[in-house]
C-alpha positions as CSV (number, residue, x, y, z in Angstrom):
1,X,1.9,17.7,36.1
2,X,-0.5,15.2,37.6
3,X,-2.6,14.8,34.4
4,X,0.6,14.3,32.3
5,X,1.8,11.6,34.7
6,X,-1.6,9.8,34.6
7,X,-1.5,9.9,30.8
8,X,2.0,8.5,30.7
9,X,1.1,5.7,33.1
10,X,-1.9,4.9,30.9
11,X,0.3,4.7,27.8
12,X,2.8,2.6,29.6
13,X,0.2,0.1,30.7
14,X,-1.2,0.0,27.1
15,X,2.3,-0.7,25.6
16,X,3.0,-3.4,28.1
17,X,-0.1,-5.3,27.1
18,X,0.8,-5.3,23.4
19,X,1.9,-8.7,22.0
20,X,4.2,-7.3,19.4
21,X,7.7,-8.7,19.0
22,X,10.5,-6.3,17.9
23,X,12.3,-7.7,14.9
24,X,15.9,-7.1,13.7
25,X,16.3,-4.3,11.2
26,X,17.6,-6.8,8.6
27,X,14.4,-8.8,8.7
28,X,13.2,-10.1,5.4
29,X,10.3,-7.6,5.3
30,X,12.7,-4.7,5.8
31,X,14.4,-5.8,2.6
32,X,11.1,-6.1,0.8
33,X,10.2,-2.5,1.9
34,X,13.3,-1.2,0.3
35,X,12.6,-3.2,-2.9
36,X,9.0,-1.9,-3.0
37,X,9.8,1.8,-2.4
38,X,12.6,1.6,-5.0
39,X,10.2,0.1,-7.5
40,X,7.7,2.9,-6.8
41,X,10.3,5.7,-7.3
42,X,11.6,4.0,-10.4
43,X,8.0,3.6,-11.6
44,X,8.5,-0.1,-11.9
45,X,4.8,-0.8,-11.4
46,X,5.0,-4.5,-12.4
47,X,7.4,-5.2,-9.6
48,X,5.3,-3.2,-7.1
49,X,2.1,-4.8,-8.1
50,X,3.5,-8.3,-7.6
51,X,4.4,-7.3,-4.0
52,X,0.9,-6.1,-3.0
53,X,-2.1,-8.2,-1.7
54,X,-4.3,-9.0,-4.6
55,X,-7.5,-8.2,-2.6
56,X,-6.3,-4.6,-2.3
57,X,-5.6,-4.3,-6.0
58,X,-9.0,-5.8,-6.8
59,X,-10.7,-3.2,-4.5
60,X,-8.8,-0.4,-6.2
61,X,-9.9,-1.7,-9.6
62,X,-13.6,-2.0,-8.6
63,X,-13.7,1.5,-7.1
64,X,-12.0,3.1,-10.0
65,X,-14.2,1.4,-12.6
66,X,-17.3,2.3,-10.6
67,X,-16.3,6.0,-10.6
68,X,-15.7,5.9,-14.4
69,X,-19.0,4.1,-14.9
70,X,-20.8,6.9,-13.1
71,X,-19.3,9.6,-15.4
72,X,-22.2,12.0,-16.4
73,X,-21.1,12.3,-20.0
74,X,-19.0,10.4,-22.6
75,X,-16.6,13.2,-22.6
76,X,-16.1,12.9,-18.8
77,X,-15.6,9.2,-19.2
78,X,-13.0,9.7,-22.0
79,X,-11.2,12.2,-19.8
80,X,-11.1,9.7,-16.9
81,X,-9.8,7.0,-19.2
82,X,-6.9,9.2,-20.5
83,X,-3.6,7.4,-20.0
84,X,-5.2,4.0,-19.5
85,X,-4.9,3.0,-23.2
86,X,-8.5,1.8,-22.9
87,X,-11.5,2.8,-25.0
88,X,-14.0,2.2,-22.3
89,X,-14.4,1.0,-18.7
90,X,-15.1,-2.6,-19.9
91,X,-11.5,-2.9,-20.9
92,X,-10.4,-2.0,-17.4
93,X,-12.8,-4.7,-16.0
94,X,-11.1,-7.3,-18.1
95,X,-7.7,-6.6,-16.8
96,X,-6.2,-8.6,-13.9
97,X,-5.8,-6.6,-10.7
98,X,-2.0,-6.4,-11.3
99,X,-2.5,-5.2,-14.9
100,X,-4.9,-2.6,-13.8
101,X,-2.5,-1.4,-11.1
102,X,0.2,-0.9,-13.7
103,X,-2.2,0.9,-16.0
104,X,-3.6,3.1,-13.2
105,X,-0.1,4.1,-12.0
106,X,1.0,4.9,-15.5
107,X,-2.1,7.0,-16.1
108,X,-1.7,8.9,-12.8
109,X,2.0,9.8,-13.5
110,X,1.2,10.8,-17.0
111,X,-1.3,13.3,-15.7
112,X,1.3,14.7,-13.2
113,X,3.6,15.6,-16.2
114,X,6.8,15.4,-14.1
115,X,9.9,16.5,-16.0
116,X,12.2,13.5,-16.8
117,X,15.1,15.2,-15.2
118,X,13.2,15.5,-12.0
119,X,12.3,11.8,-12.0
120,X,15.9,11.0,-12.7
121,X,17.1,13.2,-9.8
122,X,14.6,11.5,-7.4
123,X,15.9,8.0,-8.4
124,X,19.6,9.1,-8.0
125,X,19.1,10.6,-4.5
126,X,16.6,8.1,-3.0
127,X,17.6,6.9,0.5
128,X,15.6,4.4,2.5
129,X,16.2,4.0,6.3
130,X,14.4,1.3,8.2
131,X,13.7,2.7,11.7
132,X,11.9,-0.3,13.2
133,X,10.2,-3.6,12.5
134,X,7.8,-5.6,14.7
135,X,5.5,-8.6,14.3
136,X,2.0,-9.3,15.7
137,X,2.5,-13.0,16.2
138,X,-1.1,-13.8,16.9
139,X,-2.2,-12.3,13.6
140,X,0.9,-13.1,11.5
141,X,1.4,-9.4,10.6
142,X,4.8,-7.7,10.3
143,X,5.0,-3.8,10.4
144,X,8.0,-1.8,9.2
145,X,8.5,1.9,9.8
146,X,10.8,3.6,7.3
147,X,12.0,7.1,6.5
148,X,12.7,8.0,2.9
149,X,14.6,10.9,1.5
150,X,14.9,12.1,-2.1
151,X,15.6,15.3,-4.0
152,X,13.9,17.0,-6.9
153,X,15.7,19.8,-8.8
154,X,14.6,22.3,-6.1
155,X,13.7,20.5,-2.9
156,X,14.6,17.7,-0.6
157,X,11.6,15.5,0.3
158,X,11.5,13.4,3.5
159,X,8.6,11.0,4.3
160,X,7.7,8.5,7.0
161,X,5.9,5.3,6.1
162,X,4.4,2.4,8.0
163,X,4.2,-0.6,5.7
164,X,2.4,-3.7,6.8
165,X,2.9,-7.3,5.6
166,X,0.8,-10.4,5.7
167,X,1.9,-14.0,4.9
168,X,1.6,-14.8,1.2
169,X,-1.2,-17.4,0.9
170,X,0.5,-18.9,-2.1
171,X,3.9,-19.0,-0.5
172,X,4.0,-19.7,3.3
173,X,7.6,-18.3,3.4
174,X,6.8,-15.2,1.5
175,X,5.1,-11.9,2.3
176,X,2.8,-9.4,0.7
177,X,2.2,-5.8,1.4
178,X,-1.3,-4.8,2.8
179,X,-1.3,-1.1,2.0
180,X,-4.8,-0.4,3.4
181,X,-4.2,-1.9,6.9
182,X,-3.3,1.5,8.3
183,X,-6.0,3.4,6.3
184,X,-9.0,1.1,6.6
185,X,-10.4,-1.0,9.4
186,X,-9.8,-4.7,9.2
187,X,-13.3,-6.2,9.4
188,X,-13.7,-9.9,10.3
189,X,-17.2,-11.3,10.7
190,X,-17.8,-12.8,14.2
191,X,-18.5,-16.5,14.4
192,X,-22.2,-17.2,13.8
193,X,-22.9,-13.8,12.3
194,X,-24.5,-13.4,8.9
195,X,-21.2,-12.3,7.3
196,X,-19.5,-15.4,8.6
197,X,-22.2,-17.6,7.1
198,X,-21.9,-16.0,3.7
199,X,-18.2,-16.4,3.8
200,X,-18.5,-20.1,4.7
201,X,-21.0,-20.5,1.9
202,X,-18.6,-19.2,-0.7
């Protein structure tokens, strides 16, 4: 029992030092989560793309194009391009990050070959429950935890998501989803470091 109590005390101390503020479940970002997840289930990729941080979409585009560029044969490249409606990787490079996201998602779902009636059933049964929302005031982030439920023709699928938002640089009152915040470290060059100097030079 003693180790468990010590662990609990440690966690409690950690939680008490966090500077997160609990937000109401009807916060604007909670509504945006519902809009985003509904767009994903309905495969409305244009709406979803417009809600995501552009840097994230650009990174996805660069990484995908790099993989296609490194294809060992032309047949392999053609196979990777299937569903993109592009004859080569150069056409993907010319797309805007948002256009690429739409093309990429369409290509992915085309490969999945999900039956139309299954897709329709998932749309009809989608439920989105916002469990919590919190802000990191010093960083300007908002994090929303949601549980989704939907059905296929054979199964009920439940998932738990953490979706993070940052202020929209083009609209101070708006928000954009930062999908990689929970999957990739957020790296900021320290003042005076080489990375900071390069960023300032740009």
